[in-house]
C-alpha positions as CSV (number, residue, x, y, z in Angstrom):
1,X,48.4,44.6,27.8
2,X,46.8,41.5,29.4
3,X,45.8,41.6,33.2
4,X,48.2,40.0,35.5
5,X,47.0,36.6,37.1
6,X,47.4,36.4,41.0
7,X,50.2,34.0,41.9
8,X,49.5,30.9,43.6
9,X,50.7,32.1,46.9
10,X,48.2,35.0,47.1
11,X,45.4,33.1,45.9
12,X,45.6,30.6,48.9
13,X,43.3,31.1,51.9
14,X,44.8,32.4,54.8
15,X,45.8,29.7,57.6
16,X,43.3,29.7,60.4
17,X,44.5,30.9,63.6
18,X,44.6,28.3,66.7
19,X,41.9,28.4,69.1
20,X,43.1,30.6,72.1
21,X,41.8,28.1,74.7
22,X,42.8,24.6,73.4
23,X,45.2,25.5,70.4
24,X,43.1,23.5,67.8
25,X,42.3,25.2,64.5
26,X,39.3,27.5,64.8
27,X,36.0,27.0,62.8
28,X,34.1,29.7,60.8
29,X,31.0,29.1,63.6
30,X,32.7,29.6,66.4
31,X,35.7,31.9,65.3
32,X,38.1,32.5,67.1
33,X,37.3,29.4,68.8
34,X,37.3,25.8,67.8
35,X,34.0,24.9,69.2
36,X,31.0,26.0,71.5
37,X,32.8,24.6,74.6
38,X,35.8,26.5,74.3
39,X,34.0,29.7,73.7
40,X,32.0,29.1,76.9
41,X,35.2,28.5,78.6
42,X,36.4,31.9,77.6
43,X,33.0,33.7,78.7
44,X,33.3,31.8,81.9
45,X,36.8,33.4,82.6
46,X,35.5,36.7,81.9
47,X,32.6,36.5,84.2
48,X,34.4,34.8,87.0
49,X,37.2,37.7,87.0
50,X,40.1,35.6,85.8
51,X,40.8,38.0,82.9
52,X,41.6,41.3,84.6
53,X,43.3,44.3,83.6
54,X,45.8,45.4,86.2
55,X,45.3,49.2,87.8
56,X,46.8,51.3,90.5
57,X,45.9,50.8,93.9
58,X,44.0,53.4,95.8
59,X,46.9,54.6,97.9
60,X,48.4,55.7,94.6
61,X,45.4,57.9,93.7
62,X,45.6,59.4,97.3
63,X,49.0,60.5,96.9
64,X,48.6,62.7,93.8
């Protein structure tokens, strides 16, 4: 019994996700970003504290 060939739909490369900073298609060298500039913008946002995970205030912890 011959092996099944993959269909055209399954042999297509996956569509590149857009850059999270500007929305352009990402590149392999800067993945998940489109360029070194967008990568640097993202790093600056992390280092400056623009990205933060919300937490409880100290008052909430004192009441326990």
